[in-house]
N, C-alpha and C positions, 0 to 999 in steps of 0.2 A: 499947873503942872510944879510939881513942888521943885527945885533945885534941888537936885545928886551931891552925895555927900558921903565919900569912900571914908568908911569909920577907922581904915588904916591912915590915911596919909600922909603923918607926921610919920610914919615905919618910913610909907613908902619914898617918899623926901628924904630921908639918913639913908638906906640903901641905895639912894641914886647919889648920894652924897659920896659914901662912902664908896660907889663904884670910882665915881669922878678923881677922888685921890688914891685910887691905885693906879688907875690911868697915866696920872702924873708922876708914879712912884716904877712906875714899869717907864718912862720913857725917858728919865734922867736914871733910870740903871742900863737903859740901854745906851746914851751917850756917855755913860761915863766905860760902858766895856769897845762900846768906838773910840774912845782916848785913849786906854789902855792897850789899845791895838795896834793906832797911829804908835804910841811910845816902840810898841816891838820893830814896828818896820824902821824907826826909826834908829833904834839900838844896834839893828839889823847891817843899816846901809854905814854906820859906823864902824860897825865892827870888822865889816868887806873893809872899808876902806884903811881902818887902820894893819890888817890881812897883807892888802897888798902893798901897801909904806911898806913894812918888816920884809917880806920877800923882796922885793924892791931895792931895801938898803941893805942886805943880807947877802942880796947876788952882786954890790958893790963894792961889798965891807965896809964893817964900820966895828967902832971903838967895843967893849965889852959894856962899857957903861950905856949906850947909847940900845943897845941890843938889850938890854936891861928894861929899861923904860920903855919899848916898845912893849915888851912881856908883858908886864906891865898893865899896860892900856890895855894887853888884849884881853889878860885875864880877868881886867876891870869888868870888859864890855859882855864877857863867857856868864860873870856873876850878876853881870843886870838883866838880862839872856832868861836868865836862868828865874830869877828873882821877876820879869813880866810875866812871863810863862807862868809863875804862881800867881797873880793879882789878876789875868785874862781868864784863867781855869775859877778866880775866886766871884769876879764880874759873871760870868757866865751862870753862875752858880745863883750866884743873887738871880739874875734877871730869870733862869727859870718860877724861883720862887712867887717874883712878885708877878710872875703871867698863872700859878697857877694862885695867887689871891685872889686878881682882878677874875680869869674864873667862873673862882667859888662865889667873889661878889655878885659877878654877874647871875650868875645862877637864883643865888638869893631873891635877885633883884626881879627877872623875871618871875619869880612865883609869887612874886606879890602884887605885882603886875597882872596873871593870869587872876589870884582872886580878884583884884579891880572889876577887872570884864564881866567874871561871873555875877559880883555883884548887882555892875550897871546894868548886865543883862535881867536879874531879878527884879533890880528896881525897874527899867522899862516895863517887863512885865509884868509890873503888880501895879503900873502907871497904867496902862494896857484895861487888866481889866477894873480899875474903880472907872475908868470913860466909860466902858461897854458898858456896866452897873447905873452908872450917872444915863445914859442911852436911852438902857431899857426903862429906868425909872420917868422919864421925859417922855415917853413913846405911851408906856404904861396911866401914868398920871393924864397926855392930851384924850385918852381912848373915856378913861372914867370920867374926863370933863363931857362929854359927847353926849353919852348915854344919860 
């Protein structure tokens, strides 16, 4: 029996590599999204701490200059939170794009794998036919030698 060789093996190998690249890309995109979410949590925590400090200082009484400084810090954190929301949204969209690319790459790879399976089944069928023909030839040859 001759060794089986798939004609499109290089294409299949390429599709497998592409799928792996897309998996890695999705993994890094998910990691980036998690980092952005962690930054948001940190910003919100710092914002809440600053608001608590502002409330404490205003109830105790403070100078206008200190009040202005604390108000500027609060505005800074508010802007930071808005920017971070945009970053999170962009990271989520990127994750969605990466996920779709991975799904497409997986479909393409599976399509080539199905072709390989069909080709291998055809190969096995042809090999079985050759073997049956060889057996029939052997049987008919032995039968002709006896007579």
